[in-house]
C-alpha positions, 0 to 999 in steps of 0.5 A: 527483504521487507516485511509486512505485519499483518495485525489481523492475523497476527503474521508478518508477509516477507517481499523480496522487492527493492521498494523503499520502507515508505512504499512498505510502511504505507502498504502495510497501513492500507491493508491493516487499517482497510481489513478493519474498516471493512469489518472483515472477521466475519467472512468465510473469506479466508483471511490470508486470501483478503490479505493478499487482495488489499495488498494488490489493493494497496501496491496500485493505490500507492503506485497510483498516488506516486505516479499522479504526485510525479506528474504534479512535480513535474508540472509545477518544475515547469511552472516555476522555470516559466516564472 
């Protein structure tokens, strides 16, 4: 069980996942930073709903970055093996 602390609502979101803590930390950071960056305090949309949308975006972004990193790592590994 992992926890993501949602600073803007003073709650923790508990997730049953096999993600490592580094990924969870990245997702938590993404949600909290983007909530502040986009100034979402004074909206008519419930804070928890905004948090859920940010969670979806965070997971997509983290997974995309990891996929890209892995792809680049394989390319670098291939180049180094030829040298």
